[in-house]
Structure formats: structure tokens, C-alpha cells
ZADRENMAR-981998 format. One line per field, with one value per atom (N, C-alpha, C): atom name; residue number from 1; residue in three letters; y negated, z, x negated. Coordinates in steps of 0.2 Angstrom, whole numbers. Layout:
BEGIN
a <- (CA, ...)
k <- (NUM, ...)
r <- (ala, ...)
Y <- (Y, ...)
Z <- (Z, ...)
X <- (X, ...)
***
This chain:
BEGIN
a <- (N, CA, C, N, CA, C, N, CA, C, N, CA, C, N, CA, C, N, CA, C, N, CA, C, N, CA, C, N, CA, C, N, CA, C, N, CA, C, N, CA, C, N, CA, C, N, CA, C, N, CA, C, N, CA, C, N, CA, C, N, CA, C, N, CA, C, N, CA, C, N, CA, C, N, CA, C, N, CA, C, N, CA, C, N, CA, C, N, CA, C, N, CA, C, N, CA, C, N, CA, C, N, CA, C, N, CA, C, N, CA, C, N, CA, C, N, CA, C, N, CA, C, N, CA, C, N, CA, C, N, CA, C, N, CA, C, N, CA, C, N, CA, C, N, CA, C, N, CA, C, N, CA, C, N, CA, C, N, CA, C, N, CA, C, N, CA, C, N, CA, C, N, CA, C, N, CA, C, N, CA, C, N, CA, C, N, CA, C, N, CA, C, N, CA, C, N, CA, C, N, CA, C, N, CA, C, N, CA, C, N, CA, C, N, CA, C, N, CA, C, N, CA, C, N, CA, C, N, CA, C, N, CA, C, N, CA, C, N, CA, C, N, CA, C, N, CA, C, N, CA, C, N, CA, C, N, CA, C, N, CA, C, N, CA, C, N, CA, C, N, CA, C, N, CA, C, N, CA, C, N, CA, C, N, CA, C, N, CA, C, N, CA, C, N, CA, C, N, CA, C, N, CA, C, N, CA, C, N, CA, C, N, CA, C, N, CA, C, N, CA, C, N, CA, C, N, CA, C, N, CA, C, N, CA, C, N, CA, C, N, CA, C, N, CA, C, N, CA, C, N, CA, C, N, CA, C, N, CA, C, N, CA, C, N, CA, C, N, CA, C, N, CA, C, N, CA, C, N, CA, C, N, CA, C, N, CA, C, N, CA, C, N, CA, C, N, CA, C, N, CA, C, N, CA, C)
k <- (1, 1, 1, 2, 2, 2, 3, 3, 3, 4, 4, 4, 5, 5, 5, 6, 6, 6, 7, 7, 7, 8, 8, 8, 9, 9, 9, 10, 10, 10, 11, 11, 11, 12, 12, 12, 13, 13, 13, 14, 14, 14, 15, 15, 15, 16, 16, 16, 17, 17, 17, 18, 18, 18, 19, 19, 19, 20, 20, 20, 21, 21, 21, 22, 22, 22, 23, 23, 23, 24, 24, 24, 25, 25, 25, 26, 26, 26, 27, 27, 27, 28, 28, 28, 29, 29, 29, 30, 30, 30, 31, 31, 31, 32, 32, 32, 33, 33, 33, 34, 34, 34, 35, 35, 35, 36, 36, 36, 37, 37, 37, 38, 38, 38, 39, 39, 39, 40, 40, 40, 41, 41, 41, 42, 42, 42, 43, 43, 43, 44, 44, 44, 45, 45, 45, 46, 46, 46, 47, 47, 47, 48, 48, 48, 49, 49, 49, 50, 50, 50, 51, 51, 51, 52, 52, 52, 53, 53, 53, 54, 54, 54, 55, 55, 55, 56, 56, 56, 57, 57, 57, 58, 58, 58, 59, 59, 59, 60, 60, 60, 61, 61, 61, 62, 62, 62, 63, 63, 63, 64, 64, 64, 65, 65, 65, 66, 66, 66, 67, 67, 67, 68, 68, 68, 69, 69, 69, 70, 70, 70, 71, 71, 71, 72, 72, 72, 73, 73, 73, 74, 74, 74, 75, 75, 75, 76, 76, 76, 77, 77, 77, 78, 78, 78, 79, 79, 79, 80, 80, 80, 81, 81, 81, 82, 82, 82, 83, 83, 83, 84, 84, 84, 85, 85, 85, 86, 86, 86, 87, 87, 87, 88, 88, 88, 89, 89, 89, 90, 90, 90, 91, 91, 91, 92, 92, 92, 93, 93, 93, 94, 94, 94, 95, 95, 95, 96, 96, 96, 97, 97, 97, 98, 98, 98, 99, 99, 99, 100, 100, 100, 101, 101, 101, 102, 102, 102, 103, 103, 103, 104, 104, 104, 105, 105, 105, 106, 106, 106, 107, 107, 107, 108, 108, 108, 109, 109, 109, 110, 110, 110, 111, 111, 111, 112, 112, 112, 113, 113, 113, 114, 114, 114, 115, 115, 115, 116, 116, 116)
r <- (met, met, met, lys, lys, lys, thr, thr, thr, asp, asp, asp, gly, gly, gly, lys, lys, lys, ile, ile, ile, ile, ile, ile, lys, lys, lys, gly, gly, gly, val, val, val, gly, gly, gly, ile, ile, ile, asp, asp, asp, met, met, met, val, val, val, asp, asp, asp, ile, ile, ile, ser, ser, ser, arg, arg, arg, phe, phe, phe, lys, lys, lys, lys, lys, lys, phe, phe, phe, lys, lys, lys, lys, lys, lys, thr, thr, thr, ser, ser, ser, val, val, val, phe, phe, phe, leu, leu, leu, lys, lys, lys, arg, arg, arg, val, val, val, phe, phe, phe, ser, ser, ser, lys, lys, lys, lys, lys, lys, glu, glu, glu, leu, leu, leu, asn, asn, asn, tyr, tyr, tyr, cys, cys, cys, phe, phe, phe, ser, ser, ser, phe, phe, phe, lys, lys, lys, asp, asp, asp, ala, ala, ala, ala, ala, ala, ser, ser, ser, arg, arg, arg, leu, leu, leu, ala, ala, ala, gly, gly, gly, cys, cys, cys, phe, phe, phe, ala, ala, ala, ala, ala, ala, lys, lys, lys, glu, glu, glu, ala, ala, ala, ala, ala, ala, val, val, val, lys, lys, lys, ala, ala, ala, tyr, tyr, tyr, gly, gly, gly, gly, gly, gly, lys, lys, lys, ala, ala, ala, thr, thr, thr, val, val, val, phe, phe, phe, asp, asp, asp, ile, ile, ile, glu, glu, glu, val, val, val, arg, arg, arg, his, his, his, asp, asp, asp, pro, pro, pro, leu, leu, leu, gly, gly, gly, lys, lys, lys, pro, pro, pro, glu, glu, glu, leu, leu, leu, trp, trp, trp, lys, lys, lys, lys, lys, lys, gly, gly, gly, lys, lys, lys, lys, lys, lys, ile, ile, ile, gln, gln, gln, asp, asp, asp, val, val, val, met, met, met, leu, leu, leu, ser, ser, ser, val, val, val, thr, thr, thr, his, his, his, ala, ala, ala, glu, glu, glu, lys, lys, lys, ile, ile, ile, ala, ala, ala, cys, cys, cys, ala, ala, ala, leu, leu, leu, ile, ile, ile, val, val, val, leu, leu, leu, ile, ile, ile)
Y <- (-59, -54, -50, -50, -46, -39, -34, -27, -24, -28, -25, -20, -22, -18, -12, -10, -4, -5, 1, 1, 2, -2, -1, 6, 10, 16, 17, 12, 13, 6, 5, -1, 1, -1, 0, -6, -7, -12, -9, -12, -10, -16, -16, -21, -17, -19, -16, -21, -20, -24, -23, -28, -28, -26, -27, -25, -17, -14, -6, -4, -8, -6, -9, -13, -17, -12, -7, -2, 2, 3, 8, 6, 11, 10, 14, 12, 15, 23, 25, 33, 36, 33, 36, 41, 47, 53, 51, 47, 45, 41, 36, 32, 37, 41, 46, 50, 52, 56, 53, 46, 43, 39, 36, 32, 35, 34, 36, 32, 35, 32, 25, 24, 18, 13, 15, 11, 8, 13, 11, 6, 8, 3, -4, -4, -11, -14, -11, -14, -17, -12, -14, -19, -21, -26, -33, -33, -40, -40, -46, -47, -45, -46, -44, -38, -32, -26, -24, -25, -23, -26, -32, -35, -31, -29, -26, -19, -15, -9, -9, -13, -14, -15, -19, -21, -15, -11, -5, 0, 1, 6, 4, -2, -5, -3, -4, -2, 5, 10, 17, 19, 16, 17, 15, 9, 6, 11, 13, 18, 24, 27, 33, 31, 26, 24, 23, 19, 18, 25, 30, 36, 41, 38, 42, 49, 48, 54, 59, 58, 62, 61, 57, 56, 55, 55, 54, 49, 46, 42, 45, 51, 55, 55, 55, 55, 49, 43, 37, 33, 30, 26, 19, 14, 7, 5, 3, 0, -7, -11, -18, -19, -23, -24, -29, -31, -36, -43, -44, -51, -50, -44, -43, -41, -40, -38, -31, -29, -22, -18, -11, -7, 0, 4, 11, 16, 21, 26, 33, 38, 45, 50, 54, 59, 56, 51, 48, 44, 43, 40, 34, 28, 22, 24, 22, 23, 17, 19, 14, 12, 7, 6, 5, 1, -1, -8, -11, -18, -18, -20, -20, -27, -29, -35, -34, -36, -35, -42, -44, -50, -49, -53, -53, -60, -60, -66, -65, -69, -68, -61, -59, -53, -47, -48, -44, -43, -37, -36, -33, -35, -33, -31, -26, -24, -22, -24, -23, -19, -14, -10, -9, -10, -9, -5, 1, 6, 5, 4, 3, 8)
Z <- (31, 25, 24, 19, 17, 16, 19, 18, 15, 13, 10, 15, 22, 27, 29, 26, 27, 34, 37, 43, 42, 46, 45, 48, 44, 46, 49, 47, 49, 48, 52, 51, 52, 48, 49, 47, 51, 49, 50, 46, 47, 45, 48, 47, 45, 40, 38, 38, 40, 39, 32, 28, 21, 20, 25, 25, 24, 27, 26, 19, 14, 7, 3, 5, 1, -2, 2, 0, -5, -7, -11, -19, -23, -30, -33, -39, -41, -41, -42, -43, -36, -31, -24, -23, -20, -19, -14, -9, -4, -8, -12, -15, -20, -24, -28, -24, -18, -14, -11, -9, -6, -11, -16, -21, -27, -31, -37, -42, -48, -54, -55, -55, -56, -51, -44, -39, -40, -41, -42, -48, -54, -60, -58, -54, -52, -47, -42, -37, -41, -45, -48, -54, -56, -61, -58, -52, -48, -47, -46, -45, -38, -33, -26, -25, -27, -27, -20, -15, -8, -5, -6, -3, -5, -12, -15, -12, -12, -9, -2, 2, 9, 10, 5, 6, 4, -1, -4, 2, 5, 10, 16, 18, 23, 22, 16, 13, 14, 12, 13, 21, 25, 32, 35, 33, 35, 33, 27, 25, 29, 31, 35, 42, 45, 51, 50, 45, 44, 43, 40, 39, 45, 50, 56, 55, 51, 50, 45, 42, 37, 30, 30, 23, 25, 20, 21, 16, 17, 13, 6, 6, -1, -5, -1, -4, -7, -4, -6, -11, -16, -21, -21, -21, -22, -29, -32, -39, -38, -44, -44, -50, -49, -55, -59, -65, -70, -67, -61, -58, -52, -51, -46, -39, -39, -32, -31, -25, -23, -23, -25, -24, -22, -18, -16, -21, -22, -26, -23, -24, -22, -27, -29, -34, -40, -42, -49, -49, -43, -43, -38, -41, -36, -31, -25, -19, -18, -18, -17, -10, -8, -1, 3, 1, 4, 3, 8, 7, 9, 5, 6, 5, 9, 9, 10, 6, 7, 7, 11, 11, 13, 11, 14, 15, 20, 21, 20, 23, 22, 24, 30, 32, 34, 33, 35, 30, 28, 24, 29, 27, 31, 27, 29, 25, 30, 28, 32, 27, 30, 27, 31, 28, 31, 26, 29, 26, 28, 22, 23, 20)
X <- (86, 85, 91, 94, 100, 98, 102, 101, 107, 112, 118, 122, 121, 125, 121, 116, 112, 108, 107, 104, 96, 92, 85, 83, 80, 78, 71, 67, 60, 56, 51, 47, 40, 35, 28, 24, 19, 14, 7, 3, -4, -9, -15, -20, -26, -30, -36, -42, -48, -53, -56, -56, -58, -65, -69, -76, -77, -73, -73, -73, -70, -70, -75, -79, -84, -89, -91, -96, -94, -88, -86, -86, -88, -87, -81, -79, -73, -74, -80, -81, -82, -81, -82, -77, -79, -75, -70, -71, -66, -60, -62, -57, -53, -56, -53, -48, -49, -45, -39, -40, -35, -30, -33, -30, -29, -23, -21, -26, -26, -29, -26, -20, -16, -18, -18, -20, -28, -32, -39, -40, -37, -37, -34, -29, -26, -31, -34, -38, -45, -47, -54, -53, -47, -46, -47, -48, -49, -57, -59, -66, -68, -63, -64, -59, -62, -58, -57, -61, -61, -55, -53, -47, -40, -40, -35, -34, -40, -40, -38, -40, -38, -31, -28, -21, -17, -19, -16, -16, -22, -23, -18, -18, -13, -6, -4, 3, 4, -1, 0, 1, -3, -3, 3, 6, 12, 18, 17, 23, 23, 17, 17, 20, 19, 22, 29, 31, 38, 42, 39, 42, 41, 38, 37, 33, 28, 24, 26, 32, 35, 32, 27, 23, 16, 12, 5, 2, -4, -7, -8, -8, -9, -2, 3, 10, 12, 10, 12, 7, 11, 7, 10, 5, 7, 6, 11, 11, 14, 13, 15, 20, 25, 29, 26, 29, 26, 24, 28, 26, 21, 19, 14, 17, 23, 26, 25, 22, 21, 27, 26, 32, 29, 33, 31, 33, 29, 31, 29, 32, 31, 32, 27, 28, 31, 28, 30, 36, 40, 46, 46, 49, 49, 54, 51, 55, 60, 67, 72, 73, 76, 78, 72, 67, 61, 59, 57, 54, 47, 43, 35, 32, 28, 24, 17, 13, 5, 2, -3, -6, -13, -18, -25, -27, -32, -35, -43, -47, -54, -57, -55, -57, -52, -46, -41, -35, -33, -27, -22, -16, -10, -4, 0, 6, 11, 17, 23, 28, 31, 36, 43, 48, 55, 59, 61, 65, 72, 76, 83, 88)
***
């Protein structure tokens, strides 16, 4: 993976059990507290919102780890480009110099963040 000669500044990974998110409705106080409106709209646009919520939450947690605790899940927003590629945003601005990958299987969602 090419980083244009930049040094890797942080790495974070997180795995989330998808079943934790199956009980929530879009109007849940917890979801409204942890996820932005854009994140909720994206996740609930899919039939299986729980896997998307878990993936988004895993990305937020991985970002917190990559930043060494200098960010919280409330600071980080996961958005998607027109092709569906996940991106990290903070305070309405796309975070540059970050690589993010999110995946989910039947029971687990996982996210990996590399800060460059």
C-alpha cells in the first residue's frame, strides 16, 4: 500500500457483534447520541441496518484507537463517497491522510483505520 512516503501515525482496528444493534430503532436515544443524522440515514437505508450500524460503530472505535484517545466516537462521523467507499469526517470536514476499511459477515462487523 503506497503512502507517498508518509509515516504511519496510527492504526486502529475494532470488531463489533452485529446482534448488539438489532434491537435499536432509528429513533433510539442511544443511536441519536452516538450516530449523526447522515450516518443513521445511511444505515437505515438498508434492509439490514444492524450490520451497517455495527460497521459504522466499529469504524468510530477504530478511529479512537488510531488517534490514541485524542478523539471520541462523538467526534467522528463515517460517510460514504458516491461509490460507497467509507470516509472519516470530523466537525463537518473530511479527514485527509486516513485509510478506512469496513466489512461485515453474518455476525461480526470489523473496521481498520490507518492514519498517515
